[in-house]
C-alpha positions as CSV (number, residue, x, y, z in Angstrom):
1,M,-23.0,-18.8,15.6
2,E,-21.0,-17.5,13.0
3,D,-23.3,-16.4,10.0
4,K,-21.6,-15.5,7.0
5,T,-17.2,-15.0,6.4
6,I,-16.2,-14.1,3.3
7,T,-12.7,-12.4,2.0
8,A,-11.3,-11.4,-1.0
9,N,-7.7,-10.3,-2.1
10,T,-6.4,-9.1,-5.7
11,S,-3.0,-7.9,-6.0
12,F,-1.4,-7.2,-9.2
13,G,2.0,-5.2,-10.6
14,L,2.6,-2.9,-14.1
15,A,5.9,-1.6,-15.2
16,M,6.7,1.2,-17.7
17,I,9.9,1.7,-19.7
18,F,10.2,5.0,-21.5
19,N,13.2,4.6,-23.7
20,F,15.4,7.8,-24.5
21,T,18.2,6.1,-26.3
22,K,19.9,3.4,-25.8
23,K,21.5,3.9,-23.2
24,I,18.5,5.7,-21.1
25,G,15.0,5.8,-20.4
26,F,12.9,6.8,-17.2
27,N,11.0,3.3,-15.2
28,L,7.9,3.3,-13.5
29,D,7.5,0.4,-11.6
30,T,4.1,-0.6,-9.2
31,D,2.5,-2.8,-7.1
32,V,-1.1,-2.4,-5.8
33,F,-2.8,-5.1,-3.5
34,L,-6.3,-4.6,-2.1
35,S,-7.6,-6.9,0.4
36,S,-11.7,-7.0,2.2
37,K,-12.8,-9.0,4.8
38,T,-16.2,-9.2,6.2
39,A,-17.5,-11.4,9.0
40,V,-21.0,-11.9,10.2
41,F,-21.5,-13.3,14.4
42,A,-24.6,-12.9,15.8
43,N,-24.6,-9.2,17.5
44,P,-22.6,-7.9,18.3
45,S,-19.0,-8.6,17.0
46,S,-19.5,-8.5,13.3
47,N,-16.5,-6.9,11.9
48,N,-15.0,-5.6,8.8
49,M,-11.2,-4.4,7.2
50,S,-10.6,-3.6,4.2
51,M,-7.2,-2.5,2.8
52,F,-5.3,-1.0,0.4
53,G,-1.7,-0.6,-0.3
54,A,0.8,0.4,-3.1
55,N,4.4,0.4,-3.6
56,I,6.0,3.0,-6.5
57,L,9.8,2.9,-7.5
58,M,10.3,5.7,-10.1
59,G,13.7,6.9,-11.4
60,P,16.0,6.9,-14.4
61,V,16.3,3.6,-15.7
62,F,20.4,3.0,-17.2
63,Y,21.1,-0.2,-19.6
64,L,24.2,-1.8,-18.5
65,H,23.4,-4.0,-21.7
66,N,22.1,-3.8,-24.4
67,S,21.7,-6.3,-26.8
68,S,18.8,-7.5,-29.5
69,S,18.3,-10.4,-27.3
70,L,19.4,-9.3,-23.7
71,R,19.0,-6.2,-21.7
72,I,20.2,-5.1,-18.0
73,P,18.1,-2.0,-16.9
74,L,19.1,0.0,-14.1
75,T,16.7,1.9,-12.1
76,I,18.1,4.8,-9.4
77,G,15.0,6.6,-8.2
78,G,13.1,7.2,-5.4
79,H,10.2,4.9,-3.9
80,L,7.1,5.4,-1.7
81,Y,4.7,3.5,0.0
82,Y,1.2,3.6,1.0
83,F,-0.6,2.0,2.9
84,S,-4.5,2.5,4.4
85,D,-7.2,-0.1,6.0
86,D,-10.3,0.9,7.7
87,L,-11.8,-1.6,9.8
88,W,-15.2,-1.5,11.8
89,M,-15.9,-3.4,15.5
90,P,-19.1,-3.2,17.7
91,N,-18.1,-2.0,20.6
92,F,-16.1,1.4,21.4
93,V,-14.0,2.4,24.1
94,G,-12.7,5.7,24.0
95,Y,-11.1,9.3,25.1
96,D,-13.8,11.6,25.1
97,P,-12.5,15.0,23.9
98,S,-15.4,17.1,25.4
99,N,-14.5,15.8,28.3
100,P,-11.4,15.0,29.4
101,P,-10.6,12.7,31.2
102,A,-13.5,10.6,30.3
103,T,-14.0,8.1,28.4
104,I,-16.9,7.2,26.2
105,Q,-18.3,3.9,25.8
106,S,-20.9,2.7,23.4
107,T,-22.5,-0.7,21.4
108,N,-22.9,1.0,18.4
109,G,-19.7,0.3,16.6
110,F,-17.7,2.3,15.4
111,W,-14.9,3.3,12.0
112,L,-11.4,3.0,12.6
113,N,-9.1,4.3,9.7
114,R,-5.3,4.2,9.1
115,R,-2.9,5.5,6.9
116,D,1.0,5.2,6.3
117,L,3.1,7.1,3.7
118,Q,6.7,6.1,3.5
119,V,8.9,7.6,1.0
120,G,13.2,7.1,0.4
121,P,15.6,5.9,-2.3
122,G,15.0,2.8,-4.1
123,I,17.4,1.1,-6.9
124,S,16.1,-2.0,-9.5
125,L,18.4,-4.2,-11.6
126,G,17.0,-6.5,-13.9
127,L,17.4,-8.8,-16.5
128,Q,15.3,-8.6,-19.8
129,F,15.3,-11.6,-22.4
130,H,14.0,-11.1,-25.7
131,F,12.6,-13.3,-27.9
132,T,11.2,-10.9,-30.5
133,P,12.1,-7.2,-30.7
134,S,8.5,-6.7,-29.4
135,I,8.2,-10.0,-27.2
136,Y,10.3,-10.5,-24.0
137,I,10.5,-12.0,-20.5
138,F,12.0,-9.7,-17.3
139,S,12.9,-10.6,-14.1
140,R,14.3,-7.4,-11.8
141,T,14.7,-6.8,-8.3
142,S,14.2,-3.9,-6.1
143,F,15.7,-2.7,-3.1
144,V,14.5,0.1,-1.3
145,V,15.1,1.9,2.0
146,D,12.3,4.3,3.1
147,I,13.5,7.3,5.3
148,Y,10.7,9.4,6.1
149,G,7.1,7.9,7.1
150,W,4.0,9.8,8.2
151,H,1.1,8.1,10.0
152,E,-2.6,8.9,11.1
153,I,-5.4,7.3,12.6
154,K,-8.8,8.4,12.8
155,Y,-12.5,6.5,14.4
156,I,-15.7,7.9,14.1
157,A,-17.9,6.8,16.8
158,D,-22.2,7.7,18.1
159,D,-21.8,9.2,21.4
160,G,-23.6,6.5,22.6
161,T,-26.9,8.1,23.6
162,G,-29.3,7.7,20.7
163,T,-28.9,11.2,19.7
164,G,-27.4,10.4,16.7
165,T,-24.1,12.1,18.0
166,Y,-21.1,11.1,16.1
167,I,-17.2,11.9,17.6
168,A,-14.4,11.5,15.1
169,Q,-10.8,12.3,16.4
170,T,-7.8,12.4,14.2
171,K,-4.1,11.9,15.2
172,S,-1.1,12.1,13.0
173,E,2.3,12.0,13.1
174,T,5.4,12.6,11.2
175,S,8.9,10.5,11.7
176,F,12.2,10.2,10.4
177,I,12.3,6.1,10.0
178,T,14.4,3.3,9.0
179,S,12.3,0.3,7.0
180,W,13.6,-1.7,4.1
181,G,11.7,-3.6,1.3
182,V,13.5,-6.1,-0.6
183,K,10.9,-7.1,-4.1
184,P,11.8,-10.0,-6.7
185,V,9.8,-9.6,-9.8
186,L,9.0,-12.0,-12.4
187,G,6.8,-11.4,-15.4
188,L,6.0,-11.2,-19.2
189,G,6.6,-7.9,-21.1
190,I,6.1,-6.4,-24.4
191,K,7.4,-3.4,-26.4
192,F,4.6,-1.1,-27.7
């Protein structure tokens, strides 16, 4: 009974170092991912999901070693993580904010959106091997510990009455958290 399933996933990273002197600079290191899945089945089982996320580490960079062929950059700064996804589901059973504790059931489907934001300190240690003054390969590993988080969930649904009336409800919360991550990176660098 499955008609079609489509998936698409993309991720990429970008890092920029702005050097002020031979020993000190500013580093911006980020990666972004996009993902989407659509599954189409006989009614009422279709669903769609799309996701977006980003990791950003930025702060001052200190060169522990800086020669014409080898550089060892150390970044100490702040980390930001953002995640968002949108999910469409064919059936809805949810809380009715206008008539508690009643629930609403609808076969017209609903959208669910979730967002997360986390921040905390991070460090990055790397190696740069220069073939020429402008072309080099680099290896870098980042360590982050997020200590503050924000989460929001929102749904939008038809109320099932056939009148075109929609219900939207949003819940959000903030909290102190402990979330850590390790990100190894290998890439090609170009000096401008």
